[in-house]
C-alpha positions in Angstrom: -0.2 0.2 0.1 3.0 2.2 0.2 3.8 2.1 -3.3 3.1 5.4 -4.1 5.2 6.6 -0.9 8.3 4.5 -2.6 8.0 5.8 -6.0 7.7 9.3 -5.0 11.1 8.8 -2.9 12.9 7.2 -5.9 11.6 10.1 -8.0 12.4 13.0 -5.5 15.9 11.4 -5.3 16.4 11.4 -9.1 14.6 15.1 -9.5 17.0 16.6 -7.1 20.2 15.1 -8.5 19.2 16.1 -11.9 18.3 19.9 -10.7 21.5 19.9 -8.9 23.4 19.1 -12.0 21.6 21.5 -13.9 22.4 24.3 -11.4 26.3 23.3 -11.2 25.8 22.1 -7.5 26.6 19.1 -5.6 24.2 16.5 -7.0 24.6 14.0 -4.1 23.9 16.7 -1.5 21.1 18.0 -3.3 19.6 14.4 -3.6 20.3 13.5 0.1 18.7 16.7 1.2 15.6 16.1 -0.7 15.2 12.5 0.1 15.6 13.4 4.0 13.4 16.2 3.6 10.7 14.1 1.8 11.2 11.4 4.6 10.7 13.6 7.4 7.6 15.3 5.9 6.3 11.8 5.1 6.8 10.6 8.9 5.5 14.0 10.5 2.3 13.7 8.7 1.9 9.9 9.2 2.4 10.2 12.7 0.0 13.3 13.5 -2.7 13.1 10.7 -2.9 9.5 9.7 -2.8 8.4 13.4 -5.2 10.6 14.3 -7.9 9.6 11.7 -7.4 5.8 11.6 -10.2 5.1 13.6 -12.6 7.3 11.7 -11.9 5.1 8.4 -11.3 1.9 10.0 -14.1 0.0 8.7 -13.7 1.6 4.9 -10.9 -0.2 2.8 -11.1 2.7 0.2 -11.0 5.4 3.3 -8.0 3.4 4.5 -6.3 3.3 1.2 -6.7 7.0 0.6 -5.5 7.9 4.1 -2.6 5.9 3.6 -1.7 8.0 0.6 -1.8 11.5 2.4 1.7 11.4 3.7 3.1 10.8 0.3 1.2 13.7 -1.0 2.1 15.8 1.6 6.0 14.8 1.5 5.8 15.5 -2.3 4.5 19.1 -1.5 7.5 19.6 1.0 10.0 18.1 -1.6 8.8 20.9 -3.8 8.9 23.6 -1.6 12.8 22.2 -0.6 13.8 22.4 -4.2 12.4 25.9 -4.8 14.6 26.9 -1.7 17.8 25.1 -3.0 17.1 26.3 -6.4 17.0 30.1 -5.4 20.1 29.8 -3.1 22.0 28.4 -6.2 20.9 31.2 -8.1 21.9 33.6 -5.8 25.0 32.3 -5.3 25.7 32.3 -8.9 24.5 35.9 -9.2 26.6 37.1 -6.3 29.6 35.3 -8.2 30.3 32.7 -5.6 30.2 29.8 -7.9 
């Protein structure tokens, strides 16, 4: 049931790696940063939102399936914000001539 989360984590890893290469930054650092940010957001949502709502949808297989996907969707959103911050920092660094 966590296939979306696993696929998204791999996609985030590749996406950050390729973005760093485009910006001339360290691809490994960006990939690890993106993956860690993704998993922290995933766990935070899972331990708060999902834990609190599990009893409400316990008898509904569809509700349970959808509820389990919420952490992955929130983690994807967090990864997008982290990537935007890394890109902004890289652009600022190159603009200031520290590249």
